[in-house]
C-alpha positions as CSV (number, residue, x, y, z in Angstrom):
1,X,-15.9,-1.3,3.3
2,X,-13.9,1.1,5.1
3,X,-12.8,4.1,2.7
4,X,-10.4,6.6,4.5
5,X,-11.2,10.3,4.4
6,X,-9.6,10.0,0.9
7,X,-11.9,7.7,-0.4
8,X,-9.2,5.1,-0.3
9,X,-8.8,1.1,0.1
10,X,-5.5,-0.3,1.0
11,X,-4.8,-2.8,-1.4
12,X,-1.9,-5.7,-1.3
13,X,-1.9,-8.0,-4.0
14,X,-1.0,-11.6,-3.3
15,X,0.3,-14.0,-5.8
16,X,-2.3,-16.7,-5.3
17,X,0.0,-19.6,-5.5
18,X,2.7,-18.6,-3.5
19,X,1.6,-16.3,-1.2
20,X,4.4,-13.7,-1.2
21,X,3.2,-10.5,-1.2
22,X,3.5,-8.6,-4.9
23,X,2.5,-4.9,-4.5
24,X,0.3,-2.1,-2.1
25,X,-1.5,-0.3,-4.2
26,X,-5.2,1.8,-3.7
27,X,-8.3,1.9,-4.2
28,X,-11.5,4.0,-4.4
29,X,-15.3,2.7,-4.3
30,X,-14.7,2.7,-8.6
31,X,-11.3,0.4,-8.8
32,X,-12.6,-2.1,-6.6
33,X,-16.3,-2.0,-8.3
34,X,-14.0,-2.2,-11.6
35,X,-12.0,-5.3,-9.8
36,X,-14.9,-7.1,-8.6
37,X,-16.3,-7.5,-12.1
38,X,-13.6,-7.5,-14.4
39,X,-11.6,-9.9,-12.3
40,X,-8.5,-8.1,-13.3
41,X,-6.9,-5.4,-10.6
42,X,-7.9,-1.7,-11.2
43,X,-6.7,0.6,-8.6
44,X,-6.3,4.6,-7.8
45,X,-3.5,6.5,-8.7
46,X,-2.8,8.7,-6.1
47,X,-0.4,10.8,-7.5
48,X,-2.1,11.5,-11.2
49,X,-5.5,10.9,-9.8
50,X,-6.9,8.6,-11.5
51,X,-8.2,5.0,-12.4
52,X,-5.7,3.1,-13.7
53,X,-5.9,-1.2,-15.2
54,X,-2.9,-3.0,-13.4
55,X,-1.0,-3.8,-16.7
56,X,-2.9,-2.0,-19.3
57,X,0.6,-0.7,-20.1
58,X,3.0,-3.0,-19.6
59,X,1.1,-6.3,-20.1
60,X,1.2,-7.4,-16.7
61,X,-2.2,-7.8,-15.6
62,X,-3.3,-9.2,-11.9
63,X,-5.5,-11.8,-12.4
64,X,-7.6,-11.5,-9.3
65,X,-8.6,-15.0,-8.2
66,X,-10.0,-14.3,-4.5
67,X,-10.8,-11.1,-2.7
68,X,-9.6,-11.3,1.2
69,X,-11.0,-8.5,3.6
70,X,-9.4,-7.8,7.6
71,X,-11.5,-7.7,10.5
72,X,-11.6,-3.7,10.4
73,X,-13.0,-4.4,7.0
74,X,-10.6,-0.9,5.6
75,X,-7.5,-3.3,4.3
76,X,-7.9,-6.1,1.1
77,X,-6.3,-8.2,0.2
78,X,-5.8,-9.2,-3.8
79,X,-5.2,-13.3,-3.8
80,X,-3.5,-13.1,-7.8
81,X,-2.1,-15.1,-10.7
82,X,0.4,-12.5,-12.3
83,X,0.8,-12.5,-16.0
84,X,4.4,-10.8,-15.4
85,X,6.4,-8.1,-12.8
86,X,4.1,-6.4,-10.7
87,X,6.8,-3.6,-9.7
88,X,7.7,-0.7,-12.0
89,X,10.5,-1.4,-11.9
90,X,10.4,-4.5,-13.5
91,X,11.2,-6.7,-10.4
92,X,9.0,-9.5,-9.6
93,X,7.6,-7.3,-6.0
94,X,7.8,-4.4,-5.2
95,X,9.1,-5.6,-2.0
96,X,12.7,-6.4,-3.4
97,X,14.9,-4.6,-0.5
98,X,15.7,-5.7,3.2
99,X,16.5,-2.5,5.7
100,X,19.1,-4.3,8.3
101,X,22.0,-3.0,10.4
102,X,20.5,0.3,11.3
103,X,18.2,1.0,8.6
104,X,20.6,0.2,5.7
105,X,19.0,-0.6,2.9
106,X,20.2,-3.6,1.1
107,X,18.7,-4.9,-2.6
108,X,18.6,-8.5,-4.0
109,X,20.7,-7.0,-6.5
110,X,23.6,-6.4,-3.6
111,X,22.9,-9.6,-2.1
112,X,23.9,-11.1,-5.3
113,X,27.1,-9.1,-5.3
């Protein structure tokens, strides 16, 4: 594994059944080890500078079914079963907005209006 200069590795959480990308977060070595040993996703919060167990507060755990590593060994994909929304906004995925027409951000809510 090739962690960056801050000791972090991008980790993409993807729904194991649908393939939908749920979120992107970062892991340090300890978060990766906890993820592999527990079967639940652990990440490293860059803003709080501490480990966090995804779902510990919300109950929206990510149960890891498979861990894939890219060809450069510097990014991983977690194939997960999500117990609820992955995004802190309450959306199923953090990727619910789209860039269009010169970088205008369009959200699901805008599309439904």
